[in-house]
C-alpha positions in Angstrom: 0.0 0.0 0.0 1.3 3.6 -0.9 0.0 6.2 1.3 0.9 9.7 0.3 0.1 13.3 1.5 0.7 16.1 -1.1 0.9 19.6 -0.4 3.0 22.8 -0.2 4.0 22.6 3.4 1.4 24.9 4.8 -0.4 24.5 8.1 -3.4 22.7 6.6 -1.0 20.3 4.6 1.1 19.6 7.7 -2.0 18.9 9.7 -3.3 16.5 7.2 0.2 14.7 7.0 0.2 14.3 11.0 -3.4 12.9 11.1 -2.5 10.5 8.3 0.7 9.3 10.3 -1.4 8.8 13.5 -4.2 7.0 11.4 -1.5 4.7 9.9 0.2 4.0 13.2 -3.3 3.0 14.6 -3.8 0.7 11.7 -0.5 -1.1 12.3 1.1 0.8 9.2 3.5 3.2 10.9 6.1 3.6 8.0 3.6 3.8 5.1 3.2 7.6 4.8 5.0 9.8 2.3 4.8 13.6 2.4 5.4 15.1 -1.0 6.0 18.7 -1.1 6.5 19.0 -4.8 3.3 21.1 -6.0 4.2 19.8 -9.7 2.9 16.3 -8.6 -0.3 17.6 -7.5 -0.8 19.2 -10.9 0.4 16.1 -12.6 -2.6 14.2 -11.1 -4.9 16.7 -12.6 -5.7 18.5 -9.3 -5.6 22.0 -8.7 -5.9 22.2 -4.7 -4.2 20.9 -1.9 -3.7 19.1 0.5 -4.3 15.8 -1.1 -4.5 12.4 0.4 -3.5 9.6 -2.2 -3.8 5.9 -1.8 -2.0 3.9 -4.3 -1.6 6.9 -6.6 -5.1 7.9 -6.6 -6.5 10.8 -4.7 -8.9 10.2 -1.9 -9.2 13.5 -0.2 -8.5 16.9 -2.1 -8.5 20.3 -0.7 -9.5 19.6 3.0 -8.6 17.8 5.9 -11.0 15.0 7.1 -11.5 13.8 10.6 -9.3 10.8 11.9 -12.3 8.2 11.5 -12.6 9.1 7.5 -8.9 8.8 7.1 -8.9 5.4 8.8 -11.7 4.1 6.8 -10.3 5.2 3.5 -6.8 3.4 4.2 -8.8 0.4 5.7 -10.9 0.2 2.3 -7.8 0.1 0.4 -5.9 -2.5 2.3 
């Protein structure tokens, strides 16, 4: 499983990254989260806003920070 948070490094992006790390750790996947601050990669996905939570290379959430339960659900749904 490939879990990525893509963002510019802004506080909202950092918050999403921290929440995703905690969610992954609670699900037993502590070393699975990658943080990408390259805005070009967001554009390459055809997206115009951040932050982005991508699971296996596909956007799961774009432009907002969901709560912990929604993050865990999307990760579990893609295991």
